[in-house]
C-alpha positions in Angstrom: -4.8 -31.4 -5.4 -5.8 -33.3 -8.5 -3.1 -35.1 -10.6 -2.7 -34.9 -14.3 -4.1 -38.5 -14.6 -7.3 -37.4 -12.7 -7.8 -34.5 -15.0 -7.3 -36.5 -18.1 -9.6 -39.2 -16.8 -12.2 -36.6 -16.1 -11.8 -35.2 -19.6 -12.2 -38.7 -21.1 -15.3 -39.5 -19.0 -16.9 -36.2 -20.0 -16.2 -36.8 -23.7 -17.7 -40.4 -23.4 -20.8 -38.7 -21.9 -21.1 -36.6 -25.0 -19.7 -33.3 -23.5 -17.5 -30.9 -25.4 -14.2 -30.5 -23.6 -11.2 -28.2 -23.6 -7.9 -28.5 -21.7 -5.8 -25.6 -20.5 -2.1 -26.3 -19.8 0.5 -24.1 -18.2 3.2 -23.9 -20.8 5.5 -21.3 -19.3 6.0 -19.4 -16.0 8.2 -16.6 -14.9 8.8 -15.4 -11.4 6.4 -16.4 -8.7 3.7 -18.5 -10.3 1.1 -20.5 -8.2 1.2 -23.6 -10.5 4.2 -25.2 -12.3 4.5 -25.7 -16.0 2.5 -28.8 -17.1 -0.4 -28.1 -14.8 -3.8 -28.8 -16.3 -7.4 -27.5 -16.1 -10.1 -29.4 -18.0 -13.4 -27.6 -18.8 -16.6 -28.6 -20.4 -19.0 -26.5 -22.4 -21.1 -25.8 -19.3 -18.2 -24.4 -17.4 -17.6 -27.4 -15.1 -13.9 -27.8 -14.4 -11.3 -29.9 -12.7 -7.6 -29.2 -12.0 -5.8 -25.9 -11.6 -3.6 -23.6 -13.7 -3.3 -20.8 -11.2 -5.3 -19.3 -8.4 -7.7 -16.5 -7.9 -9.5 -15.0 -10.8 -7.1 -16.4 -13.4 -9.0 -19.6 -13.4 -12.2 -17.8 -14.0 -10.7 -16.0 -17.0 -9.2 -19.3 -18.4 -12.6 -21.1 -18.0 -14.4 -18.3 -19.9 -11.8 -18.5 -22.7 -12.0 -22.3 -22.7 -15.8 -22.1 -23.3 -15.1 -19.8 -26.3 -12.5 -22.3 -27.6 -15.0 -25.1 -27.3 -17.5 -23.1 -29.3 -15.2 -21.9 -32.1 -12.6 -24.7 -32.1 -9.6 -22.4 -32.4 -7.0 -22.8 -29.7 -5.7 -19.8 -27.8 -2.5 -18.9 -26.0 -3.3 -16.8 -22.9 -0.8 -14.7 -20.9 -1.3 -13.3 -17.5 1.3 -11.3 -15.5 2.4 -8.2 -13.8 3.5 -6.6 -17.0 -0.1 -7.0 -18.2 -2.5 -4.4 -16.8 -5.0 -7.2 -16.2 -2.7 -9.0 -13.7 -4.3 -7.4 -10.7 -7.7 -8.0 -12.1 -7.2 -11.7 -12.5 -5.3 -12.3 -9.3 -1.6 -12.3 -10.2 -0.6 -9.7 -7.6 2.3 -12.0 -6.5 4.5 -10.8 -9.3 4.3 -14.0 -11.4 3.6 -14.4 -15.1 2.1 -17.4 -16.7 1.3 -18.6 -20.2 -1.6 -21.0 -20.7 -2.5 -22.9 -23.9 -6.2 -23.7 -24.3 -7.4 -26.2 -26.8 -10.5 -28.2 -27.5 -10.0 -32.0 -27.3 -11.9 -35.0 -28.6 
């Protein structure tokens, strides 16, 4: 498992290489969540990523949203959970809920 320092080091290296980068951060969890608050996922404009904010398809959804955030520059707050009809679609069948903040950095 990557550490926060590894993810931020990766983000810094990608930015120095001229890539556009977003960071996704778990800002709140309820119930059974696969990753704790403060977990990060860094994403570049090509969809390369490092770190983890969840498991299953949640990461795919977060990566897709991050690419949009990189493109438009507007941050987003994403929520996934059992109360959301998309919970099963994105892989949160464990009963957890998470809130992930995605922002472009650099």
